[in-house]
C-alpha positions in Angstrom: 9.0 -2.5 -13.5 10.8 -1.5 -10.3 11.0 -3.6 -7.1 8.5 -2.8 -4.4 9.6 -0.6 -1.5 9.0 -0.4 2.2 9.2 2.9 4.1 10.9 3.9 7.3 8.6 5.6 9.9 9.1 9.3 8.8 8.7 8.4 5.1 5.4 6.5 5.6 3.9 9.5 7.3 5.0 11.8 4.5 3.8 9.4 1.8 0.5 8.9 3.6 -0.1 12.6 3.6 1.0 12.9 0.0 -1.3 10.2 -1.3 -4.3 11.2 0.8 -4.3 14.4 -1.4 -4.6 12.5 -4.7 -6.5 9.4 -3.8 -10.3 9.4 -4.5 -12.9 10.0 -1.9 -13.0 7.3 0.8 -9.3 7.2 1.2 -8.9 10.3 3.5 -7.4 8.1 6.2 -5.2 5.9 4.0 -2.0 4.8 5.6 0.8 4.1 3.1 3.2 1.2 4.1 5.0 1.0 0.7 4.8 1.3 -3.0 4.4 -1.4 -5.5 6.7 -1.9 -8.5 4.8 0.6 -10.5 4.8 3.4 -7.9 1.3 2.8 -6.7 0.6 3.1 -2.9 0.2 0.0 -0.8 -1.5 0.4 2.5 -4.8 0.4 4.3 -7.7 2.7 5.3 -7.7 3.1 9.1 -11.3 1.9 9.2 -10.5 -1.4 7.4 -8.1 -4.2 7.9 -7.6 -5.0 4.2 -4.2 -4.2 2.7 -4.7 -2.7 -0.8 -2.9 -1.2 -3.6 -4.5 1.7 -5.5 -3.6 1.3 -9.1 -3.6 4.7 -10.9 -3.2 3.1 -14.3 -6.6 1.3 -14.1 -8.1 3.7 -11.5 -9.1 1.2 -8.8 -8.0 -0.7 -5.7 -6.8 -4.2 -5.6 -7.1 -6.1 -2.3 -3.8 -7.9 -1.8 -4.4 -9.2 1.7 -7.3 -9.4 4.1 -5.2 -8.3 7.1 -1.7 -7.0 7.9 -0.8 -10.4 9.2 -1.8 -12.1 5.9 0.2 -9.3 4.1 3.3 -10.1 6.1 2.9 -13.9 5.5 2.6 -13.3 1.8 5.6 -11.0 1.8 7.7 -13.5 3.7 6.8 -16.2 1.2 7.7 -13.7 -1.5 4.2 -14.0 -3.1 4.1 -10.2 -3.4 7.5 -9.7 -4.9 8.5 -7.5 -1.9 12.0 -7.6 -0.4 12.8 -6.5 3.1 
């Protein structure tokens, strides 16, 4: 498995547009902030504060944090295996 990645501003816009075309209905406003180690998008729907990853292997979303603040706290504590 690869290490998770964060995107610079131009990349997250491009990745958001790319994944919006392949994510299921209900994710038309998904904003990608990174990829998990398996290449799945990590981000949030603009109408919700939950940070999720959409796993294409099992076909569903996993809530990894209830808010962006919680997501950053988990990342800083290295609970998400994400490196800055």
